[in-house]
ROSE-4610 file (N, C-alpha, C; in Angstrom, 1 decimal, always signed):
// ROSE-4610
residu = [M/M/M/E/E/E/I/I/I/A/A/A/N/N/N/L/L/L/I/I/I/A/A/A/S/S/S/I/I/I/I/I/I/L/L/L/T/T/T/G/G/G/L/L/L/G/G/G/I/I/I/L/L/L/V/V/V/S/S/S/F/F/F/L/L/L/I/I/I/L/L/L/R/R/R/V/V/V/Q/Q/Q/L/L/L/R/R/R/E/E/E/E/E/E/N/N/N/K/K/K/A/A/A/V/V/V/L/L/L/V/V/V/F/F/F/E/E/E/K/K/K/D/D/D/D/D/D/V/V/V/R/R/R/N/N/N/I/I/I/G/G/G/N/N/N/T/T/T/S/S/S/A/A/A/L/L/L/N/N/N/V/V/V/S/S/S/A/A/A/Y/Y/Y/R/R/R/L/L/L/I/I/I/P/P/P/N/N/N/L/L/L/G/G/G/G/G/G/D/D/D/G/G/G/T/T/T/L/L/L/V/V/V/S/S/S/L/L/L/I/I/I/T/T/T/N/N/N/I/I/I/G/G/G/T/T/T/I/I/I/E/E/E/K/K/K/D/D/D/K/K/K/T/T/T/Y/Y/Y/T/T/T/F/F/F/A/A/A/R/R/R/E/E/E/V/V/V/L/L/L/P/P/P/N/N/N/S/S/S/N/N/N/Y/Y/Y/D/D/D/F/F/F/F/F/F/I/I/I/I/I/I/Q/Q/Q/Y/Y/Y/L/L/L/S/S/S/L/L/L/N/N/N/G/G/G/K/K/K/Y/Y/Y/Y/Y/Y/Q/Q/Q/Q/Q/Q/V/V/V/Y/Y/Y/R/R/R/I/I/I/A/A/A/T/T/T/G/G/G/R/R/R/G/G/G/D/D/D/A/A/A/P/P/P/E/E/E/N/N/N/N/N/N/I/I/I/P/P/P/V/V/V/K/K/K/V/V/V/K/K/K/I/I/I/K/K/K/E/E/E/T/T/T/F/F/F/P/P/P/T/T/T/Y/Y/Y/N/N/N/F/F/F/K/K/K/D/D/D/K/K/K/R/R/R/Y/Y/Y/I/I/I/L/L/L/P/P/P/Q/Q/Q/K/K/K/I/I/I/N/N/N/K/K/K/L/L/L/T/T/T/E/E/E/H/H/H/N/N/N/S/S/S/R/R/R/L/L/L/K/K/K/S/S/S/L/L/L/D/D/D/D/D/D/S/S/S/N/N/N]
num = [1/1/1/2/2/2/3/3/3/4/4/4/5/5/5/6/6/6/7/7/7/8/8/8/9/9/9/10/10/10/11/11/11/12/12/12/13/13/13/14/14/14/15/15/15/16/16/16/17/17/17/18/18/18/19/19/19/20/20/20/21/21/21/22/22/22/23/23/23/24/24/24/25/25/25/26/26/26/27/27/27/28/28/28/29/29/29/30/30/30/31/31/31/32/32/32/33/33/33/34/34/34/35/35/35/36/36/36/37/37/37/38/38/38/39/39/39/40/40/40/41/41/41/42/42/42/43/43/43/44/44/44/45/45/45/46/46/46/47/47/47/48/48/48/49/49/49/50/50/50/51/51/51/52/52/52/53/53/53/54/54/54/55/55/55/56/56/56/57/57/57/58/58/58/59/59/59/60/60/60/61/61/61/62/62/62/63/63/63/64/64/64/65/65/65/66/66/66/67/67/67/68/68/68/69/69/69/70/70/70/71/71/71/72/72/72/73/73/73/74/74/74/75/75/75/76/76/76/77/77/77/78/78/78/79/79/79/80/80/80/81/81/81/82/82/82/83/83/83/84/84/84/85/85/85/86/86/86/87/87/87/88/88/88/89/89/89/90/90/90/91/91/91/92/92/92/93/93/93/94/94/94/95/95/95/96/96/96/97/97/97/98/98/98/99/99/99/100/100/100/101/101/101/102/102/102/103/103/103/104/104/104/105/105/105/106/106/106/107/107/107/108/108/108/109/109/109/110/110/110/111/111/111/112/112/112/113/113/113/114/114/114/115/115/115/116/116/116/117/117/117/118/118/118/119/119/119/120/120/120/121/121/121/122/122/122/123/123/123/124/124/124/125/125/125/126/126/126/127/127/127/128/128/128/129/129/129/130/130/130/131/131/131/132/132/132/133/133/133/134/134/134/135/135/135/136/136/136/137/137/137/138/138/138/139/139/139/140/140/140/141/141/141/142/142/142/143/143/143/144/144/144/145/145/145/146/146/146/147/147/147/148/148/148/149/149/149/150/150/150/151/151/151/152/152/152/153/153/153/154/154/154/155/155/155/156/156/156/157/157/157/158/158/158/159/159/159/160/160/160/161/161/161/162/162/162/163/163/163/164/164/164/165/165/165/166/166/166/167/167/167/168/168/168/169/169/169/170/170/170/171/171/171/172/172/172/173/173/173]
x = [+40.7/+40.6/+40.4/+41.1/+41.0/+39.6/+39.0/+37.7/+36.7/+36.8/+35.9/+36.0/+37.3/+37.5/+36.8/+37.0/+36.4/+34.9/+34.3/+32.8/+32.3/+33.0/+32.6/+32.7/+33.8/+33.9/+32.8/+32.5/+31.4/+30.1/+29.8/+28.5/+28.5/+29.5/+29.5/+29.4/+30.1/+29.9/+28.5/+27.9/+26.5/+25.6/+25.8/+25.0/+25.1/+26.4/+26.6/+25.9/+26.0/+25.3/+23.8/+23.2/+21.8/+21.3/+22.1/+21.7/+21.9/+22.9/+23.1/+22.0/+21.6/+20.5/+19.2/+18.9/+17.6/+17.6/+18.8/+18.8/+18.7/+19.4/+19.3/+17.9/+17.2/+15.8/+14.9/+15.0/+14.2/+14.5/+15.8/+16.2/+15.6/+15.7/+15.2/+13.7/+13.0/+11.5/+11.2/+11.9/+11.6/+11.9/+12.9/+13.3/+12.2/+11.5/+10.5/+9.2/+9.0/+7.7/+7.2/+6.0/+5.4/+5.5/+5.8/+5.8/+5.0/+4.0/+3.0/+3.3/+3.3/+3.6/+2.4/+2.0/+1.0/+1.6/+0.9/+1.2/+0.0/-0.3/-1.6/-2.8/-3.5/-4.7/-4.4/-3.2/-2.8/-2.0/-2.0/-1.2/-0.4/+0.9/+1.8/+2.6/+2.8/+3.6/+5.0/+5.9/+7.3/+8.1/+7.5/+8.2/+8.6/+9.1/+9.6/+8.5/+7.4/+6.3/+4.9/+3.9/+2.6/+2.0/+1.1/+0.4/-1.0/-1.4/-2.6/-3.6/-4.9/-6.0/-5.8/-5.5/-5.2/-6.6/-6.6/-7.8/-7.3/-8.1/-7.8/-8.9/-8.4/-9.3/-9.1/-10.1/-10.0/-10.1/-9.2/-9.1/-9.5/-10.4/-10.7/-10.4/-9.4/-9.2/-10.4/-10.7/-11.8/-11.4/-11.6/-11.1/-11.7/-12.9/-13.6/-13.5/-12.7/-12.7/-11.7/-11.9/-11.0/-11.3/-10.3/-10.5/-10.4/-10.5/-10.4/-11.5/-12.1/-13.2/-12.6/-12.9/-12.3/-13.5/-13.2/-14.2/-13.4/-14.0/-13.4/-13.7/-12.7/-12.9/-13.2/-12.2/-12.4/-11.5/-12.0/-11.2/-10.6/-9.3/-8.6/-8.4/-8.1/-7.7/-6.3/-5.7/-4.3/-3.7/-2.5/-1.7/-0.4/-0.2/+1.1/+2.3/+3.4/+4.7/+4.7/+5.1/+5.2/+3.9/+2.7/+1.4/+0.8/-0.2/-0.8/-2.3/-2.8/-4.3/-4.7/-5.7/-6.2/-7.5/-7.5/-8.7/-9.7/-11.0/-12.0/-11.9/-12.2/-12.1/-12.9/-14.1/-15.1/-14.8/-13.9/-13.6/-12.3/-11.6/-10.4/-10.7/-9.9/-10.1/-9.8/-10.6/-10.4/-10.3/-10.4/-10.3/-8.9/-8.6/-7.2/-6.9/-7.8/-7.5/-7.6/-7.8/-8.0/-6.6/-6.6/-5.5/-6.0/-5.1/-5.3/-4.6/-5.1/-4.3/-4.5/-3.4/-3.5/-3.1/-3.9/-3.6/-3.5/-2.5/-2.3/-1.5/-1.6/-0.9/+0.2/+1.4/+2.5/+2.7/+3.4/+3.6/+4.5/+5.1/+5.9/+5.0/+3.7/+2.7/+2.4/+2.9/+2.7/+1.7/+0.9/+0.1/+0.8/+0.6/+1.2/+0.2/+0.4/-0.4/+0.5/+0.0/+0.9/+0.0/+0.5/-0.2/+0.2/-0.8/-0.5/-1.3/-0.6/-1.2/-1.4/-2.6/-2.9/-2.3/-2.1/-1.7/-3.0/-2.7/-3.8/-3.7/-4.7/-4.7/-3.8/-3.3/-2.5/-1.0/-0.7/+0.7/+1.4/+0.8/+1.4/+1.6/+2.8/+3.2/+2.6/+2.2/+1.8/+2.9/+2.6/+3.6/+3.3/+4.2/+4.1/+5.0/+4.4/+5.2/+5.5/+6.6/+6.9/+5.9/+5.7/+4.8/+5.2/+4.2/+4.4/+3.8/+4.5/+4.0/+3.1/+1.9/+0.9/+0.4/-0.1/-0.6/-2.0/-2.4/-3.6/-4.8/-4.7/-5.8/-5.9/-4.9/-4.9/-5.3/-5.6/-6.0/-7.4/-7.8/-9.2/-9.9/-11.2/-12.0/-12.1/-12.2/-12.2/-13.6/-14.6/-16.0/-16.4/-17.5/-17.9/-18.5/-17.8/-18.3/-18.0/-18.6/-18.4/-18.4/-17.4/-17.2/-17.4/-16.7/-16.6/-15.4/-15.6/-14.5/-13.6/-12.3/-11.3/-10.2/-9.6/-8.3/-7.2/-6.4/-5.4/-4.3/-3.6/-2.4/-1.4/-0.6/+0.3/+1.3/+1.8/+2.7/+2.1/+0.8/+0.1/-0.4/-0.8/-1.2/-0.1/+1.2/+2.3/+2.4/+2.1/+2.3/+1.2/+0.0/-1.1/-1.2/-0.7/-0.9/+0.1/+1.2/+2.2/+2.0/+0.7/+0.4/+0.4/+1.2/+1.3/+0.0/-0.8/-2.1/-3.0/-2.8/-3.7/-3.2/-1.9/-1.3/-2.1/-2.6/-3.3/-4.6/-5.2/-6.4/-6.2/-5.0/-4.7/-4.2/-3.5/-2.9/-4.0/-3.8/-4.8/-4.4/-3.3/-2.8/-3.5]
y = [-53.0/-52.0/-50.6/-50.3/-49.0/-48.7/-49.7/-49.6/-49.4/-50.0/-49.9/-48.4/-47.9/-46.5/-45.5/-45.8/-44.9/-44.9/-46.1/-46.2/-45.5/-45.7/-45.1/-43.5/-43.0/-41.6/-41.0/-41.7/-41.3/-41.3/-42.3/-42.4/-41.2/-41.0/-40.0/-38.6/-38.4/-37.1/-36.9/-37.9/-37.8/-37.5/-38.2/-38.0/-36.6/-36.1/-34.7/-33.7/-33.9/-33.0/-33.0/-34.2/-34.3/-33.6/-33.8/-33.1/-31.6/-31.1/-29.7/-29.1/-29.8/-29.4/-29.2/-30.3/-30.2/-29.1/-28.9/-27.8/-26.5/-26.3/-25.0/-24.7/-25.7/-25.6/-25.1/-25.7/-25.3/-23.9/-23.5/-22.2/-21.2/-21.4/-20.5/-20.3/-21.4/-21.4/-20.6/-20.7/-20.0/-18.5/-18.2/-16.8/-16.0/-16.7/-16.0/-16.1/-15.4/-15.4/-14.0/-13.8/-12.5/-12.3/-11.1/-10.8/-9.5/-9.6/-8.5/-7.8/-6.4/-5.6/-4.6/-4.5/-3.6/-2.2/-1.2/+0.2/+1.0/+1.2/+1.9/+1.1/+1.7/+1.0/+0.3/+0.1/-0.4/-1.7/-2.6/-3.7/-3.6/-3.8/-3.6/-4.9/-5.2/-6.4/-5.9/-6.4/-6.0/-7.2/-8.3/-9.5/-9.4/-10.5/-10.6/-10.9/-11.4/-11.8/-11.3/-11.6/-11.2/-12.2/-11.7/-12.5/-12.8/-14.0/-14.4/-14.8/-14.7/-15.2/-14.7/-13.4/-12.7/-12.5/-13.0/-12.8/-12.3/-11.4/-10.8/-11.3/-11.8/-12.4/-11.6/-11.6/-11.0/-12.2/-12.2/-13.2/-12.6/-13.3/-12.9/-14.1/-14.0/-15.2/-15.5/-16.8/-17.3/-17.4/-16.4/-16.4/-17.4/-17.9/-18.8/-20.3/-20.6/-22.0/-22.3/-23.4/-23.8/-23.1/-23.0/-22.4/-20.9/-20.4/-18.9/-18.5/-17.4/-16.9/-16.2/-16.7/-16.1/-15.6/-14.4/-13.8/-13.3/-13.6/-13.1/-11.6/-10.7/-9.3/-9.0/-9.4/-9.1/-10.1/-10.4/-11.2/-10.2/-9.9/-8.9/-9.3/-10.5/-11.0/-11.1/-10.2/-10.2/-8.9/-9.0/-7.8/-8.0/-7.2/-7.3/-6.8/-7.1/-6.7/-5.1/-4.6/-3.2/-2.4/-3.1/-2.5/-2.5/-1.6/-1.4/-1.6/-2.2/-2.3/-1.6/-0.7/+0.0/-0.6/-0.8/-1.4/-0.3/-0.6/+0.4/+0.5/+1.7/+2.0/+1.1/+0.8/+0.1/-1.4/-2.0/-3.4/-3.7/-2.6/-2.8/-3.3/-4.2/-4.7/-3.5/-3.4/-2.3/-2.6/-3.9/-4.3/-4.6/-4.6/-4.8/-6.3/-7.2/-8.6/-9.1/-8.2/-8.6/-8.8/-9.6/-9.9/-9.8/-9.5/-9.7/-11.0/-11.8/-12.8/-12.5/-12.4/-12.3/-13.7/-14.2/-15.5/-15.3/-15.9/-15.7/-16.9/-17.0/-18.0/-17.3/-17.7/-17.1/-17.9/-17.3/-17.9/-19.1/-19.4/-20.6/-21.8/-21.6/-22.7/-23.0/-22.2/-22.4/-21.4/-21.8/-20.9/-20.4/-19.1/-18.4/-17.7/-17.7/-16.9/-16.0/-14.8/-13.8/-13.1/-13.1/-12.6/-11.1/-10.2/-8.8/-8.5/-8.0/-7.5/-6.0/-5.6/-4.1/-3.3/-2.0/-1.1/-0.8/-0.6/-0.2/+1.2/+1.7/+3.1/+3.3/+2.2/+2.2/+2.4/+2.6/+2.8/+1.6/+0.4/-0.8/-0.6/-0.9/-0.8/-2.0/-1.7/-2.9/-3.8/-5.1/-6.1/-6.9/-6.9/-7.6/-8.8/-10.0/-11.2/-11.7/-12.5/-12.9/-14.0/-14.1/-15.1/-16.5/-17.3/-18.7/-19.6/-20.6/-21.5/-22.5/-22.6/-23.6/-24.5/-25.7/-26.7/-26.2/-26.7/-26.3/-26.7/-27.8/-28.2/-27.3/-26.5/-25.6/-24.2/-24.0/-22.6/-22.4/-21.1/-20.7/-20.6/-20.9/-20.7/-19.3/-19.1/-17.7/-17.2/-18.0/-17.5/-16.7/-16.0/-15.1/-15.9/-15.7/-16.3/-15.3/-15.5/-14.6/-15.4/-15.2/-15.7/-17.3/-18.0/-19.4/-19.8/-20.8/-21.2/-22.2/-21.9/-22.7/-23.1/-24.2/-24.5/-24.1/-23.1/-22.6/-23.5/-23.5/-24.3/-24.0/-25.0/-24.8/-23.6/-23.4/-22.3/-21.0/-20.8/-19.6/-19.4/-20.5/-20.4/-19.9/-20.3/-19.8/-18.3/-17.8/-16.3/-15.6/-16.2/-15.5/-15.7/-16.9/-17.2/-16.5/-16.1/-15.4/-13.9/-13.5/-12.1/-11.5/-10.5/-10.0/-9.3/-9.0/-8.3/-9.3/-10.6/-11.7/-12.2/-11.9/-12.5/-12.0/-10.8/-10.3/-11.0/-11.5/-12.3/-13.7/-14.3/-15.6/-15.7/-14.6/-14.6/-14.5/-15.3/-15.2/-14.1/-13.5/-12.4/-11.1]
z = [-17.2/-16.1/-16.6/-17.7/-18.3/-18.9/-19.4/-20.0/-18.9/-17.7/-16.6/-16.1/-16.0/-15.5/-16.5/-17.8/-18.8/-18.7/-18.6/-18.5/-17.2/-16.1/-14.8/-14.9/-15.6/-15.7/-16.6/-17.7/-18.6/-17.9/-17.1/-16.3/-15.3/-14.6/-13.6/-14.2/-15.4/-16.1/-16.5/-17.1/-17.6/-16.4/-15.3/-14.1/-13.6/-13.6/-13.1/-14.0/-15.3/-16.3/-16.1/-15.9/-15.6/-14.4/-13.3/-12.0/-12.1/-12.8/-13.0/-13.8/-14.8/-15.7/-14.9/-14.1/-13.3/-12.3/-11.6/-10.6/-11.3/-12.4/-13.1/-13.6/-14.1/-14.6/-13.5/-12.3/-11.1/-10.7/-10.7/-10.3/-11.2/-12.5/-13.5/-13.4/-13.1/-12.9/-11.7/-10.6/-9.4/-9.5/-10.3/-10.4/-11.2/-12.1/-12.9/-12.3/-11.2/-10.6/-10.2/-10.0/-9.7/-8.2/-7.7/-6.3/-6.2/-5.3/-5.1/-3.8/-3.9/-2.7/-2.5/-1.2/-0.8/-0.6/-1.1/-0.9/-0.6/+0.6/+1.1/+0.5/-0.4/-1.0/-2.3/-2.6/-3.9/-3.7/-4.7/-4.8/-6.1/-6.0/-7.2/-7.4/-8.7/-9.1/-9.3/-8.5/-8.6/-9.1/-9.5/-9.9/-11.4/-11.9/-13.2/-14.3/-13.8/-14.8/-14.2/-15.0/-14.7/-13.6/-12.8/-11.8/-12.4/-12.5/-13.1/-12.0/-12.3/-11.4/-10.0/-9.9/-8.6/-7.8/-6.6/-5.7/-4.4/-3.8/-2.5/-1.5/-0.3/+0.7/+2.0/+2.8/+4.1/+5.1/+6.0/+7.1/+8.4/+9.1/+10.5/+11.4/+12.3/+13.1/+14.0/+14.0/+14.8/+16.3/+17.1/+18.4/+19.3/+19.0/+19.8/+19.4/+18.4/+18.0/+16.9/+16.2/+15.2/+13.9/+13.0/+11.7/+11.7/+10.5/+10.3/+9.3/+9.6/+8.7/+7.5/+6.3/+5.1/+4.2/+3.7/+2.7/+1.5/+0.3/-0.9/-1.0/-1.1/-1.3/-2.7/-3.6/-5.0/-5.8/-7.0/-7.9/-8.9/-8.8/-9.6/-11.0/-11.2/-12.6/-12.8/-13.7/-14.0/-13.6/-12.9/-12.7/-13.4/-14.4/-15.2/-14.5/-15.0/-14.4/-14.3/-13.1/-12.9/-13.0/-12.9/-12.9/-11.5/-11.3/-9.9/-10.0/-9.0/-8.9/-7.6/-7.7/-6.5/-6.0/-4.7/-4.0/-3.8/-3.8/-3.4/-1.9/-1.4/+0.0/+0.9/+0.4/+1.3/+1.4/+0.6/+0.7/+1.6/+2.0/+2.8/+4.2/+4.7/+6.1/+7.0/+8.1/+9.0/+10.5/+10.8/+12.2/+12.6/+13.9/+14.4/+14.1/+13.9/+13.8/+12.4/+11.4/+10.0/+9.3/+8.4/+7.5/+6.1/+5.2/+3.7/+3.4/+2.4/+1.7/+0.2/-0.5/-1.9/-2.4/-3.3/-3.9/-5.4/-6.0/-7.4/-8.0/-9.3/-10.1/-10.9/-10.7/-11.4/-12.7/-13.6/-14.9/-14.8/-13.7/-13.5/-13.2/-13.2/-13.0/-11.5/-10.6/-9.2/-8.6/-7.6/-6.9/-5.7/-5.4/-4.2/-3.4/-2.1/-1.2/-0.4/-0.2/+0.5/+1.5/+2.8/+3.9/+4.1/+4.4/+4.7/+5.9/+6.9/+8.1/+8.0/+8.2/+8.0/+9.2/+8.9/+9.9/+10.8/+12.1/+13.0/+13.4/+14.0/+14.5/+15.7/+16.3/+17.5/+17.1/+15.9/+15.5/+15.0/+15.0/+14.5/+13.0/+12.6/+11.1/+10.4/+9.1/+8.3/+8.0/+7.8/+7.6/+6.4/+5.4/+4.2/+4.2/+4.1/+4.1/+2.7/+2.5/+1.2/+0.7/-0.6/-1.1/-0.7/-0.4/+0.0/-1.1/-1.6/-2.6/-1.9/-2.5/-1.9/-3.0/-2.6/-3.5/-4.0/-5.1/-5.7/-4.8/-4.1/-3.2/-1.9/-1.6/-0.5/-0.8/-2.1/-2.5/-2.1/-2.0/-1.7/-3.0/-3.0/-4.2/-4.7/-6.0/-6.5/-6.8/-6.5/-6.6/-5.4/-5.5/-4.4/-3.2/-2.1/-0.8/+0.3/+1.4/+2.6/+3.9/+4.7/+6.0/+6.1/+5.2/+5.3/+6.2/+7.0/+7.9/+7.2/+7.3/+6.7/+7.7/+7.5/+8.1/+7.2/+7.6/+6.7/+6.5/+5.3/+5.1/+6.2/+6.6/+7.7/+7.5/+6.3/+6.0/+6.2/+5.8/+6.0/+7.4/+8.1/+9.5/+10.4/+10.1/+10.9/+10.8/+9.6/+9.4/+10.2/+10.4/+11.0/+12.5/+13.0/+14.4/+15.3/+14.8/+15.6/+15.6/+15.6/+15.6/+17.0/+17.2/+18.6/+19.0/+18.1/+18.5/+19.2/+18.9/+19.5/+20.8/+21.2/+22.4/+23.6/+23.7/+24.8/+25.1/+24.0/+24.1/+24.6/+24.3/+24.7/+26.2/+26.6/+28.0/+29.0/+30.1/+31.2/+32.2/+32.0/+32.9/+32.6]
């Protein structure tokens, strides 16, 4: 009986060590990611690591049907930690219905997309959402394209569909 208790305690201890190791490894990987913040015409990396393969997209909600019109604004490349990239004035979205999406690869090996709602002339404040991890098959292409219709990933679609600016268009009142 003593040997069975000893074997059971060794197995449970080993299992506990394995689970703790796996959880700690995932936490460390998630802490080491890039986080991009918009500041007027700039995007700045305030994360712990560099952001790779950074691309900026303009989203225009398709008010008449399914999907969202997506255009590549620019392919930025790499934004290192605590560095800033300035957008050219002519590529910035300017409509009340426009959104930015910044897509990037963090050094932890995961792709992220971040939605940014621009400020309007009506006094609406800009809104910067936290980065959302997306699968590789849900990423936008990084080659030059304009106004292609896409079905957005569910996580990103939730951030764009609850836009108070679009409620007046949907209401029949």
